Backbone bond lengths (Angstrom), bond angles and torsions (degrees), N, CA, C in turn:
res aa  C-N    CA-C-N  psi(-1)  N-CA   C-N-CA  omega(-1)  CA-C   N-CA-C  phi
1 X - - - 1.460 - - 1.534 109.44 -
2 X 1.331 116.08 141.54 1.461 123.03 177.35 1.517 107.70 -103.51
3 X 1.317 116.39 121.47 1.459 121.88 -179.06 1.526 109.45 -94.21
4 X 1.324 116.85 126.29 1.462 122.53 177.87 1.514 107.47 -111.73
5 X 1.331 117.17 117.10 1.460 121.05 -173.34 1.515 111.10 -128.02
6 X 1.319 115.67 144.59 1.455 121.92 176.28 1.514 109.06 -179.80
7 X 1.324 116.47 154.12 1.462 120.94 -173.15 1.519 114.79 -105.24
8 X 1.348 117.15 2.67 1.472 118.58 -178.00 1.529 111.46 -130.63
9 X 1.342 116.87 64.14 1.464 118.44 172.11 1.523 109.64 -66.02
10 X 1.317 116.53 169.46 1.470 120.38 -179.26 1.519 109.88 -146.23
11 X 1.304 114.99 147.42 1.461 122.27 167.08 1.516 105.23 -95.44
12 X 1.341 115.50 112.66 1.466 122.28 -165.08 1.522 111.58 -103.76
13 X 1.322 115.17 127.62 1.461 121.33 171.64 1.521 107.77 -104.15
14 X 1.333 116.41 129.87 1.464 121.30 176.44 1.519 108.72 -117.94
15 X 1.325 116.18 122.62 1.460 122.89 -178.97 1.521 109.06 -112.12
16 X 1.321 117.07 127.05 1.460 122.43 178.66 1.529 108.29 -110.49
17 X 1.334 115.91 125.15 1.465 122.01 -178.19 1.528 109.98 -114.27
18 X 1.324 116.10 152.77 1.465 118.83 168.80 1.521 109.46 -65.04
19 X 1.333 115.22 -38.71 1.466 122.08 173.53 1.521 106.15 -158.89
20 X 1.323 116.18 141.30 1.464 120.78 -177.68 1.524 109.04 -118.10
21 X 1.343 116.59 126.17 1.458 122.12 -179.65 1.517 109.27 -121.63
22 X 1.333 118.71 111.61 1.469 120.58 178.08 1.525 111.18 -57.61
23 X 1.323 116.14 142.95 1.453 121.14 178.60 1.515 114.46 82.69
24 X 1.334 116.88 1.48 1.461 121.48 179.77 1.528 109.74 -121.38
25 X 1.342 116.04 167.19 1.463 120.72 172.09 1.527 107.71 -76.76
26 X 1.316 117.08 122.95 1.461 122.56 -178.89 1.522 109.25 -122.15
27 X 1.323 116.77 131.64 1.462 120.94 179.74 1.530 109.55 -109.00
28 X 1.315 115.45 122.58 1.460 120.63 -178.68 1.523 110.51 -74.51
29 X 1.333 115.40 141.68 1.468 118.86 175.24 1.523 111.95 -93.08
30 X 1.336 117.02 -18.77 1.470 121.12 176.19 1.521 108.49 -141.42
31 X 1.331 116.24 142.27 1.466 121.95 178.03 1.519 108.55 -134.75
32 X 1.347 115.82 131.86 1.465 121.73 178.67 1.531 108.85 -129.22
33 X 1.328 115.12 147.62 1.463 121.61 171.50 1.535 108.27 -125.64
34 X 1.324 116.49 138.04 1.460 118.40 178.62 1.519 111.05 -158.86
35 X 1.326 115.47 158.82 1.457 121.93 173.02 1.521 108.61 -67.37
36 X 1.336 116.73 134.22 1.452 119.91 -176.08 1.527 109.91 -151.75
37 X 1.330 116.46 -153.60 1.451 120.79 -165.10 1.517 107.42 80.48
38 X 1.324 117.21 154.54 1.458 120.61 -172.62 1.523 112.66 -54.91
39 X 1.322 117.84 -44.23 1.463 120.11 -174.99 1.526 111.51 -64.01
40 X 1.324 117.71 -42.08 1.465 119.60 -177.74 1.524 111.23 -79.79
41 X 1.336 117.69 -31.54 1.466 119.65 172.40 1.529 110.37 -60.89
42 X 1.332 116.17 -44.76 1.466 119.76 179.89 1.523 111.49 -62.67
43 X 1.323 116.96 -38.23 1.461 120.06 177.77 1.524 110.78 -63.76
44 X 1.341 116.98 -40.12 1.466 119.89 177.37 1.523 110.67 -64.19
45 X 1.345 117.10 -40.32 1.469 120.34 179.90 1.523 111.15 -60.94
46 X 1.328 117.30 -45.50 1.465 120.22 178.75 1.525 110.25 -61.14
47 X 1.325 116.76 -38.60 1.470 120.18 178.60 1.524 111.24 -62.40
48 X 1.339 118.14 -44.16 1.457 120.38 -178.79 1.520 112.31 -69.42
49 X 1.322 116.61 -22.97 1.464 120.28 175.14 1.529 112.02 -80.90
50 X 1.319 116.73 -8.71 1.460 120.33 -179.05 1.510 113.36 87.53
51 X 1.342 117.59 14.43 1.451 121.17 -178.31 1.516 112.99 -86.80
52 X 1.327 114.89 166.08 1.459 122.38 176.88 1.522 107.91 -95.83
53 X 1.322 116.84 98.17 1.453 121.41 -177.13 1.511 111.64 -113.13
54 X 1.330 115.62 155.08 1.455 122.34 175.34 1.525 107.73 -136.37
55 X 1.324 116.90 120.76 1.460 121.61 177.95 1.517 109.62 -91.81
56 X 1.328 116.28 135.00 1.462 122.08 173.95 1.520 107.07 -122.54
57 X 1.334 116.18 117.61 1.459 120.21 -175.07 1.517 110.23 -150.16
58 X 1.350 116.98 149.06 1.465 120.45 172.83 1.521 109.58 -83.48
59 X 1.315 117.26 128.42 1.467 120.60 -177.10 1.519 109.96 -138.93
60 X 1.333 115.15 151.69 1.453 120.11 178.09 1.506 111.34 -160.09
61 X 1.320 115.81 159.74 1.456 120.85 175.35 1.510 113.96 82.16
62 X 1.339 116.98 -162.02 1.468 121.71 -174.30 1.522 114.34 -62.12
63 X 1.339 118.13 -24.49 1.465 119.72 -176.59 1.519 112.88 -66.73
64 X 1.329 118.23 -22.58 1.463 120.32 -172.77 1.530 110.80 -60.88
65 X 1.320 116.86 -48.51 1.465 120.11 -179.18 1.526 110.55 -63.23
66 X 1.328 117.05 -37.72 1.469 120.50 178.63 1.522 110.72 -66.53
67 X 1.338 117.36 -42.18 1.461 120.40 176.12 1.521 110.70 -58.76
68 X 1.319 116.47 -44.72 1.462 119.95 -178.08 1.527 111.58 -62.63
69 X 1.324 116.42 -42.87 1.468 119.12 178.72 1.525 110.87 -61.41
70 X 1.330 116.87 -45.39 1.458 119.67 -177.74 1.520 111.58 -67.33
71 X 1.321 117.42 -44.84 1.463 120.26 -178.31 1.525 111.65 -70.44
72 X 1.322 117.90 -31.85 1.467 119.45 172.43 1.523 110.33 -61.84
73 X 1.327 116.22 -45.01 1.467 120.52 -179.33 1.522 111.41 -64.49
74 X 1.331 117.72 -35.91 1.463 121.45 -179.19 1.523 113.07 -85.85
75 X 1.309 117.15 -13.32 1.456 119.80 -178.13 1.518 113.08 75.09
76 X 1.333 117.49 36.66 1.462 122.09 -179.15 1.524 109.49 -102.81
77 X 1.328 116.46 126.80 1.454 120.98 176.72 1.528 110.21 -77.69
78 X 1.302 116.19 147.77 1.456 119.79 -179.18 1.528 109.98 -152.64
79 X 1.314 113.33 159.98 1.469 121.93 172.55 1.512 106.76 -135.71
80 X 1.319 115.63 110.14 1.450 120.34 -178.96 1.524 110.36 -91.35
81 X 1.317 115.94 142.34 1.462 122.66 169.49 1.525 106.08 -106.58
82 X 1.325 116.60 115.25 1.467 121.18 -173.35 1.524 110.84 -68.59
83 X 1.334 115.29 138.05 1.470 121.71 179.18 1.518 110.36 -127.88
84 X 1.332 114.72 150.74 1.457 119.83 175.80 1.525 109.65 -69.61
85 X 1.326 116.96 -39.89 1.464 121.26 179.79 1.529 110.11 -72.77
86 X 1.317 115.85 142.07 1.463 120.22 176.62 1.522 110.47 -72.64
87 X 1.316 115.88 146.98 1.467 121.07 174.79 1.527 109.94 -62.01
88 X 1.307 115.44 139.41 1.466 120.58 -177.27 1.532 111.64 -63.22
89 X 1.317 115.39 158.65 1.464 123.32 175.34 1.521 108.07 -118.44
90 X 1.317 117.23 128.11 1.466 122.69 178.02 1.525 109.12 -120.48
91 X 1.308 116.35 154.68 1.470 121.32 -175.82 1.521 110.34 -130.30
92 X 1.335 115.16 133.95 1.458 122.36 174.67 1.526 108.41 -110.75
93 X 1.322 115.93 132.16 1.464 121.81 177.58 1.524 107.94 -113.37
94 X 1.322 116.40 116.73 1.458 121.68 179.59 1.530 110.07 -106.76
95 X 1.321 115.32 129.08 1.468 122.00 178.22 1.527 107.99 -122.13
96 X 1.337 117.94 89.57 1.467 120.02 -178.16 1.518 113.60 -60.70
97 X 1.329 118.35 -26.18 1.465 119.97 -178.24 1.526 111.45 -64.95
98 X 1.328 116.34 -29.99 1.463 120.82 178.47 1.523 112.49 -109.08
99 X 1.317 116.64 -7.21 1.459 120.34 -177.58 1.520 112.47 68.08
100 X 1.358 116.42 35.14 1.458 119.47 -176.22 1.524 111.56 -115.45
101 X 1.332 114.46 153.43 1.456 123.37 172.94 1.524 107.92 -126.13
102 X 1.323 116.52 127.80 1.457 122.10 175.98 1.516 107.74 -115.38
103 X 1.317 115.97 130.74 1.455 120.48 -176.23 1.525 109.76 -113.74
104 X 1.323 117.00 126.21 1.462 123.80 175.51 1.523 107.05 -106.83
105 X 1.324 116.67 107.96 1.460 121.44 -168.55 1.521 110.69 -111.56
106 X 1.311 116.14 124.81 1.457 121.67 170.88 1.521 108.64 -91.44
107 X 1.319 117.52 131.62 1.459 120.12 175.74 1.522 110.52 -64.64
108 X 1.332 115.23 151.59 1.447 119.11 175.58 1.518 111.08 -63.05
109 X 1.314 117.08 131.39 1.464 120.84 -176.66 1.528 110.40 -72.98
110 X 1.345 117.19 148.16 1.469 119.68 -177.00 1.525 112.32 -57.04
111 X 1.323 115.23 143.85 1.453 121.92 174.62 1.525 109.29 -106.27
112 X 1.317 116.44 145.56 1.454 121.27 178.59 1.529 109.65 -68.70
113 X 1.334 117.88 152.80 1.473 120.13 178.26 1.522 113.12 -52.46
114 X 1.321 117.74 -39.66 1.465 120.22 179.64 1.525 111.10 -66.12
115 X 1.326 117.05 -33.21 1.463 120.51 178.50 1.527 111.01 -70.86
116 X 1.337 116.81 -39.84 1.466 119.75 175.98 1.519 110.90 -63.43
117 X 1.316 117.48 -38.75 1.467 120.69 176.99 1.519 110.80 -66.16
118 X 1.328 116.94 -41.10 1.467 120.71 178.75 1.519 110.83 -63.06
119 X 1.341 115.83 -38.11 1.469 118.60 178.47 1.519 110.65 -66.07
120 X 1.330 117.63 -44.25 1.470 120.42 177.77 1.517 111.03 -56.68
121 X 1.318 116.76 -43.75 1.465 120.44 -178.66 1.525 110.90 -64.98
122 X 1.342 116.75 -44.29 1.464 119.95 179.63 1.522 110.63 -64.55
123 X 1.331 116.27 -42.95 1.465 120.09 179.60 1.524 110.75 -61.48
124 X 1.322 117.67 -47.67 1.461 120.99 -177.73 1.522 111.11 -60.67
125 X 1.318 116.60 -39.71 1.468 120.30 179.51 1.522 111.11 -63.35
126 X 1.324 117.16 -43.03 1.465 120.23 -178.79 1.535 111.23 -76.47
127 X 1.323 117.44 -35.06 1.465 120.19 179.42 1.526 111.16 -63.39
128 X 1.320 116.50 -31.64 1.465 120.04 179.08 1.525 111.67 -66.15
129 X 1.347 116.26 -20.69 1.467 120.49 179.90 1.516 112.76 -101.76
130 X 1.321 117.69 -7.82 1.462 121.76 -172.69 1.524 111.71 -84.13
131 X 1.339 114.88 154.70 1.465 121.68 173.29 1.529 110.87 -93.84
132 X 1.340 115.94 -32.97 1.466 123.15 178.64 1.524 106.57 -147.17
133 X 1.344 116.53 147.61 1.460 120.24 177.56 1.520 109.99 -128.58
134 X 1.331 115.44 150.73 1.459 122.95 170.86 1.528 107.08 -122.71
135 X 1.312 117.16 123.44 1.472 122.15 174.66 1.525 106.66 -113.95
136 X 1.325 116.89 120.39 1.461 119.12 -171.39 1.514 111.62 -145.57
137 X 1.326 114.14 159.38 1.456 121.00 172.81 1.514 113.79 96.71
138 X 1.313 114.87 166.82 1.463 121.68 178.22 1.524 109.77 -75.92
139 X 1.326 115.24 166.39 1.456 120.82 175.76 1.527 109.52 -93.22
140 X 1.340 117.54 151.52 1.468 119.25 174.73 1.522 111.19 -60.14
141 X 1.304 116.03 156.19 1.456 120.83 176.88 1.527 110.65 -51.95
142 X 1.331 115.55 141.31 1.469 123.85 176.18 1.521 113.92 74.05
143 X 1.342 118.50 6.83 1.455 121.20 175.69 1.528 108.81 -90.40
144 X 1.327 118.99 128.08 1.472 119.83 -178.49 1.520 111.70 -66.67
145 X 1.352 116.53 146.65 1.463 120.68 178.05 1.520 111.43 -56.53
146 X 1.332 117.40 -29.06 1.455 121.07 -179.69 1.511 114.32 -64.06
147 X 1.330 117.13 -11.10 1.464 120.03 178.22 1.521 111.11 -63.91
148 X 1.349 117.18 -34.62 1.466 119.36 175.94 1.529 110.21 -57.76
149 X 1.325 116.11 -42.04 1.464 119.86 -178.68 1.531 111.08 -62.13
150 X 1.328 115.66 -39.59 1.463 118.53 178.57 1.521 111.28 -62.54
151 X 1.332 116.75 -35.96 1.466 119.78 177.56 1.527 110.62 -67.87
152 X 1.328 116.44 -51.04 1.464 119.55 -175.88 1.526 110.69 -65.33
153 X 1.319 117.19 -34.19 1.465 120.68 179.43 1.533 111.34 -63.51
154 X 1.324 116.01 -23.89 1.456 121.24 -179.80 1.532 112.34 -96.72
155 X 1.319 116.79 18.19 1.467 121.28 -175.81 1.525 109.66 -112.03
156 X 1.333 118.29 100.47 1.462 119.61 -179.36 1.523 114.13 -80.16
157 X 1.334 117.48 -12.71 1.463 121.46 -177.78 1.532 109.81 -99.39
158 X 1.341 118.24 168.82 1.469 119.91 174.43 1.529 110.63 -57.03
159 X 1.338 116.69 142.78 1.457 120.21 -174.89 1.526 110.50 -132.98
160 X 1.333 115.21 138.83 1.462 124.32 174.25 1.524 106.89 -105.23
161 X 1.346 116.66 126.55 1.456 121.17 -176.92 1.520 110.28 -111.83
162 X 1.331 116.20 129.37 1.460 121.85 179.87 1.520 108.86 -129.81
163 X 1.333 115.65 70.05 1.447 122.66 172.16 1.522 107.59 -151.10
164 X 1.317 117.82 178.89 1.464 120.25 -169.53 1.522 110.80 -138.68
165 X 1.328 115.11 -177.67 1.443 121.73 170.39 1.515 114.20 78.51
166 X 1.339 116.88 -161.79 1.461 120.98 -179.29 1.528 112.60 -56.42
167 X 1.330 116.55 -32.17 1.460 119.00 178.37 1.511 112.07 -61.05
168 X 1.338 117.60 -38.72 1.456 121.07 178.08 1.521 110.56 -69.41
169 X 1.324 117.21 -47.86 1.458 119.89 -179.57 1.527 111.14 -60.17
170 X 1.319 116.49 -30.32 1.459 120.48 -176.54 1.511 115.33 -76.88
171 X 1.333 118.10 -4.56 1.472 119.76 -179.31 1.526 112.72 -117.40
172 X 1.321 118.19 -4.81 1.465 119.92 -172.25 1.526 112.26 -62.09
173 X 1.336 117.57 -32.35 1.462 118.88 -179.97 1.524 113.00 -68.46
174 X 1.357 116.69 -11.17 1.464 120.89 175.41 1.526 111.83 -84.54
175 X 1.317 116.32 2.19 1.467 124.40 172.03 1.540 113.85 59.23
176 X 1.338 116.33 58.58 1.472 118.62 174.40 1.521 110.96 -62.79
177 X 1.332 116.40 150.59 1.458 120.40 179.79 1.521 110.95 -64.67
178 X 1.334 117.54 -47.27 1.469 122.36 -175.85 1.525 109.19 -139.04
179 X 1.331 116.64 137.81 1.465 122.01 165.88 1.520 107.07 -120.03
180 X 1.351 117.25 144.94 1.463 119.80 -170.23 1.534 112.32 -138.07
181 X 1.333 118.17 68.02 1.465 118.59 171.25 1.533 110.29 -83.64
182 X 1.321 116.39 158.34 1.460 116.92 167.38 1.533 108.27 -86.66
183 X 1.313 116.93 176.41 1.468 119.96 -172.91 1.529 111.52 -62.82
184 X 1.312 117.01 -42.67 1.457 121.08 179.28 1.523 110.81 -63.99
185 X 1.328 116.31 -43.44 1.462 120.25 179.46 1.528 111.74 -64.26
186 X 1.331 116.66 -38.18 1.462 119.41 179.21 1.522 110.70 -66.48
187 X 1.333 116.93 -41.32 1.465 119.81 177.18 1.526 110.59 -61.21
188 X 1.322 116.57 -42.62 1.465 120.91 178.29 1.528 110.61 -64.24
189 X 1.317 116.18 -41.75 1.465 120.86 -177.88 1.518 111.46 -62.78
190 X 1.337 116.63 -42.76 1.459 121.01 -176.95 1.523 112.52 -89.69
191 X 1.327 117.14 -9.95 1.448 120.55 176.37 1.513 114.73 71.10
192 X 1.339 115.86 34.14 1.467 118.63 177.62 1.533 109.13 -153.04
193 X 1.332 117.44 153.26 1.467 120.16 -179.77 1.520 111.07 -70.49
194 X 1.322 115.34 148.40 1.469 121.77 177.10 1.523 108.11 -124.73
195 X 1.321 115.04 61.91 1.454 120.37 -173.80 1.504 114.89 -76.13
196 X 1.327 117.38 -25.73 1.466 120.49 -178.64 1.522 109.85 -113.94
197 X 1.322 115.54 161.00 1.463 119.44 177.44 1.526 111.15 -64.30
198 X 1.335 116.50 -32.66 1.466 119.36 177.96 1.521 110.36 -64.39
199 X 1.325 117.08 -41.07 1.466 120.56 177.97 1.524 110.57 -66.68
200 X 1.335 116.64 -37.42 1.456 119.88 178.14 1.526 110.67 -64.85
201 X 1.321 117.16 -47.34 1.468 120.31 -179.84 1.522 111.20 -60.97
202 X 1.320 116.60 -39.80 1.458 120.24 178.24 1.522 110.97 -62.61
203 X 1.323 116.41 -40.76 1.464 120.56 179.06 1.525 111.15 -65.74
204 X 1.333 117.38 -40.82 1.452 120.53 178.92 1.525 110.78 -65.80
205 X 1.323 116.31 -41.04 1.466 120.29 176.84 1.529 110.69 -61.06
206 X 1.326 115.97 -34.21 1.463 118.66 177.80 1.525 110.79 -63.99
207 X 1.337 116.61 -41.40 1.467 119.53 175.85 1.524 110.44 -59.07
208 X 1.330 116.71 -42.76 1.464 120.62 179.33 1.528 111.31 -64.52
209 X 1.330 116.83 -43.60 1.464 119.82 179.75 1.529 111.50 -62.45
210 X 1.331 115.35 -34.21 1.464 119.01 -179.40 1.524 112.47 -76.55
211 X 1.334 116.94 -12.93 1.462 117.96 174.59 1.511 116.96 138.01
212 X 1.353 118.73 -17.76 1.467 119.68 179.42 1.524 109.53 -66.74
213 X 1.322 117.19 124.98 1.463 119.67 -178.75 1.529 110.99 -69.41
214 X 1.318 116.75 -37.33 1.464 122.27 175.71 1.521 108.80 -138.10
215 X 1.309 116.47 143.49 1.463 122.43 174.24 1.523 108.57 -124.21
216 X 1.316 116.13 129.31 1.466 122.75 175.08 1.520 107.22 -112.91
217 X 1.331 117.17 129.30 1.459 121.11 177.74 1.524 108.76 -126.33
218 X 1.314 115.61 122.06 1.460 121.67 178.01 1.525 109.27 -102.03
219 X 1.330 116.13 161.06 1.469 121.28 178.74 1.521 109.69 -151.99
220 X 1.332 115.72 62.10 1.453 120.27 179.83 1.513 111.35 64.31
221 X 1.333 116.22 -127.39 1.466 120.40 -179.68 1.524 112.36 -84.31
222 X 1.336 117.05 -1.79 1.455 120.66 179.87 1.517 112.27 -77.61
223 X 1.328 116.80 176.21 1.462 120.60 -178.31 1.531 112.63 -57.47
224 X 1.318 115.08 145.75 1.464 122.45 174.03 1.525 107.86 -95.57
225 X 1.324 116.17 127.55 1.457 121.97 -178.07 1.531 109.70 -101.51
226 X 1.315 115.20 144.61 1.466 122.42 178.88 1.521 107.73 -137.48
227 X 1.330 116.92 129.74 1.463 119.20 179.59 1.522 111.25 -137.60
228 X 1.328 114.11 150.96 1.457 123.01 168.08 1.522 106.30 -131.47
229 X 1.317 116.96 -177.01 1.459 119.36 177.86 1.521 111.75 -64.07
230 X 1.345 116.68 -23.61 1.466 120.07 -173.11 1.519 114.25 -110.88
231 X 1.328 118.44 -11.75 1.465 118.52 -173.03 1.518 110.77 -152.11
232 X 1.336 114.76 161.77 1.459 120.81 174.03 1.522 108.19 -141.40
233 X 1.330 116.29 139.57 1.461 122.25 -175.22 1.530 108.31 -133.47
234 X 1.332 114.37 159.05 1.455 120.99 179.69 1.520 108.24 -144.11
235 X 1.336 116.39 128.48 1.458 121.87 -177.20 1.530 109.41 -125.23
236 X 1.332 116.01 142.65 1.462 120.57 178.29 1.524 109.55 -97.58
237 X 1.336 118.48 117.85 1.463 120.01 176.68 1.526 111.36 -63.82
238 X 1.319 117.41 153.84 1.466 119.47 176.86 1.526 111.02 -69.17
239 X 1.305 116.14 153.76 1.460 121.19 175.47 1.523 109.23 -78.17
240 X 1.326 116.38 129.48 1.468 121.30 178.46 1.520 107.14 -116.42
241 X 1.323 116.16 111.68 1.465 120.48 -176.20 1.528 112.20 -88.23
242 X 1.329 117.06 -23.23 1.461 121.21 -175.26 1.526 111.04 -105.47
243 X 1.326 116.97 56.04 1.461 121.42 -178.63 1.531 110.00 -69.93
244 X 1.329 115.81 129.79 1.459 122.15 177.17 1.520 110.73 -107.57
245 X 1.348 117.02 -51.99 1.462 120.81 -176.58 1.528 108.91 -152.61
246 X 1.332 118.64 116.57 1.464 120.63 -179.76 1.520 114.17 -79.69
247 X 1.336 118.06 -9.51 1.457 119.98 -177.68 1.526 111.42 -58.04
248 X 1.313 117.25 129.91 1.459 121.58 175.29 1.506 115.14 92.71
249 X 1.341 118.77 -0.56 1.462 118.72 -178.47 1.529 111.45 -65.04
250 X 1.325 117.08 -39.75 1.460 119.39 176.39 1.509 112.10 -64.79
251 X 1.330 116.93 -36.08 1.464 121.14 177.96 1.523 110.37 -67.62
252 X 1.334 115.96 -38.52 1.459 120.32 177.04 1.522 110.63 -61.06
253 X 1.343 115.99 -41.41 1.458 119.08 179.65 1.528 111.52 -65.46
254 X 1.328 117.62 -48.58 1.465 120.73 -177.97 1.524 111.18 -59.44
255 X 1.332 116.40 -45.63 1.456 119.96 -178.49 1.526 111.60 -67.18
256 X 1.329 116.96 -37.58 1.464 120.30 -179.70 1.515 111.07 -68.84
257 X 1.324 117.72 -38.81 1.463 120.40 175.45 1.524 109.82 -59.77
258 X 1.331 117.11 -45.54 1.470 120.04 178.72 1.521 111.18 -62.48
259 X 1.336 116.52 -43.07 1.467 119.83 178.62 1.529 110.64 -60.82
260 X 1.321 117.12 -43.23 1.463 120.74 -179.18 1.525 111.33 -64.89
261 X 1.328 117.32 -39.64 1.465 120.63 175.29 1.525 109.82 -61.53
262 X 1.310 116.28 -42.80 1.466 120.64 177.52 1.524 111.53 -59.56
263 X 1.331 116.29 -33.24 1.460 120.85 -179.60 1.523 112.74 -84.43
264 X 1.326 117.74 2.12 1.457 121.24 176.27 1.515 115.20 87.65
265 X 1.323 118.55 14.67 1.464 121.51 179.82 1.525 109.68 -85.67
266 X 1.340 116.53 151.18 1.455 118.89 179.83 1.530 109.92 -76.53
267 X 1.334 116.77 167.33 1.457 120.44 -171.95 1.529 112.57 -65.01
268 X 1.333 120.79 -45.29 1.474 117.56 177.47 1.531 112.99 -57.07
269 X 1.329 117.59 -39.95 1.466 119.37 177.55 1.520 110.35 -67.91
270 X 1.327 117.01 -39.06 1.463 121.11 177.45 1.519 110.82 -60.04
271 X 1.331 116.65 -38.83 1.461 120.38 179.52 1.525 110.59 -68.04
272 X 1.324 118.05 -40.31 1.467 119.64 176.11 1.528 110.86 -57.97
273 X 1.322 116.67 -44.52 1.458 120.18 178.29 1.526 110.77 -64.84
274 X 1.342 116.32 -39.06 1.451 119.71 178.42 1.516 112.63 -64.23
275 X 1.322 116.52 -39.58 1.472 120.84 176.43 1.526 109.86 -62.45
276 X 1.311 116.56 -43.15 1.465 120.89 -179.07 1.531 110.87 -64.72
277 X 1.334 117.20 -40.13 1.463 120.35 178.78 1.524 110.73 -66.09
278 X 1.331 116.45 -42.34 1.461 120.12 178.43 1.525 110.97 -61.92
279 X 1.331 116.57 -39.12 1.464 120.78 179.77 1.525 111.39 -65.89
280 X 1.337 116.97 -45.59 1.464 118.39 -178.89 1.520 111.38 -69.92
281 X 1.330 117.33 -28.77 1.453 120.80 177.03 1.535 111.10 -57.55
282 X 1.330 117.04 -32.52 1.463 121.00 -178.93 1.522 112.97 -60.33
283 X 1.323 116.87 -22.80 1.465 121.38 -172.93 1.530 113.06 -87.85
284 X 1.320 117.97 -0.77 1.463 120.96 -172.56 1.526 110.89 -119.63
285 X 1.328 116.20 147.77 1.459 120.53 179.68 1.519 110.61 -67.31
286 X 1.333 117.44 -47.06 1.457 121.11 -177.05 1.525 110.23 -92.26
287 X 1.313 117.92 142.04 1.468 121.18 -175.04 1.520 113.31 -71.11
288 X 1.322 114.29 140.57 1.470 122.91 172.22 1.523 112.69 61.71
289 X 1.306 116.41 33.55 1.475 122.21 171.97 1.528 107.91 -114.84
290 X 1.321 116.43 48.90 1.451 121.69 -174.63 1.527 110.95 -81.91
291 X 1.335 115.64 176.83 1.459 121.77 -177.42 1.532 109.64 -101.30
292 X 1.318 117.03 119.35 1.465 122.02 -176.26 1.530 112.27 -58.49
293 X 1.319 117.26 -45.70 1.473 119.74 -177.86 1.522 111.21 -62.88
294 X 1.340 116.51 -39.81 1.458 119.60 177.84 1.522 110.78 -63.68
295 X 1.318 116.93 -38.75 1.461 121.18 179.21 1.526 110.33 -59.80
296 X 1.311 117.58 -46.42 1.461 119.83 -177.93 1.526 111.77 -68.26
297 X 1.328 117.57 -38.73 1.461 119.56 177.67 1.523 110.91 -64.78
298 X 1.327 115.98 -42.85 1.457 119.89 -178.72 1.523 111.14 -66.34
299 X 1.320 116.87 -40.79 1.466 120.34 -178.16 1.524 111.81 -59.87
300 X 1.322 116.92 -34.26 1.465 120.23 179.97 1.529 111.91 -65.18
301 X 1.334 117.17 -22.81 1.463 121.03 -177.22 1.525 112.81 -92.88
302 X 1.327 117.70 -9.11 1.464 120.52 -177.17 1.522 109.40 -83.67
303 X 1.304 115.70 123.94 1.463 121.60 -176.97 1.530 109.60 -117.80
304 X 1.318 113.28 155.44 1.454 119.42 177.90 1.528 109.94 -77.68
305 X 1.326 115.39 136.67 1.453 120.79 178.29 1.519 110.66 -82.09
306 X 1.324 118.17 150.81 1.467 120.11 178.89 1.540 111.30 -68.97
C-alpha cells in the first residue's frame, strides 16, 4: 500500500475563461470543482496509475461530503481526521487565450493541538502498514516546522518528501529515500541563490550529505536533476505544446516516483516515469488525472543528458 499524507488538502475551484482581465468583470465559460491540495492530488495520481493508495488528511466542513463523493467515484481509499476548522478553498483561473494560470491559494487553517495529535496517531498506524509513503504540502498555520519530523520519525517504510524550508532540513538526518524540491524551493530552503548548475549540484550534494538518499530537483520545462551520494543524473522533460493546466505536476511526479518504488523500479527509472506523469498532467484541466498509457510511452522516450 502507498500512503499519501499531508495536512493541507483543498476543495479546488477551477475557472476557465475565454480571456481573463484583472480588475474587470470576467465570466467563466467552464467551472470545475475537485478534491485537491498536494495530498489529495497525489492520491489521485496513484489511482490513475492503478496503485493501491490510501490518503490520510485532516478535513472539516462542507468539503468532507464532496471529497467522499469524488473519492467513492474514483475508488480512492482514505482516512479522514475530523477538524473543527473547515477545509480551505483554493481557486485556479485558466486563460487559454494567454496560456496563463493564476492560483488563488488559501493557507491551511490552524488545527487544534488535539487534532494534530489525532493526525499523528492515524498517520503512524497507517505508516506501519505501508510499503511506501509520500508526505507532501505545507503545514497549516501555527503548526511548528518540527511537526514534519514527527511524521517522518513515525515512518518505517521508504518515504518521498515534497515540502521545503526548515521542515525539510529538520528531517534529513532521518534518511528519507527521496526529497523533491524545485530549484526555487531549494534555494529558499538553503538560503542562497542557485544561479548556476554548479551551485545547484552543490546544493543537492548537501541534501545527500545531510541524509537524503536521493534528491530530485525540477525547474519547470528545464532539465530534471537527480543526485545521490554516489551519482548525479540529468533528464530533459518532453516538450508539451498543448498545456492546459500546470497545477499538480509536481504532485504527479512525487506520487509516480513512490508508485514506481512500490513496483520495484530503481530511482532513475522512477524519475523518468515521474517526469512523464508531470508532462501529461499539463494537458488536463483537473490535476493528477493523467493517462497511464501515455505516461509509460513518454517515459520510454526520456533519456539522460550528458
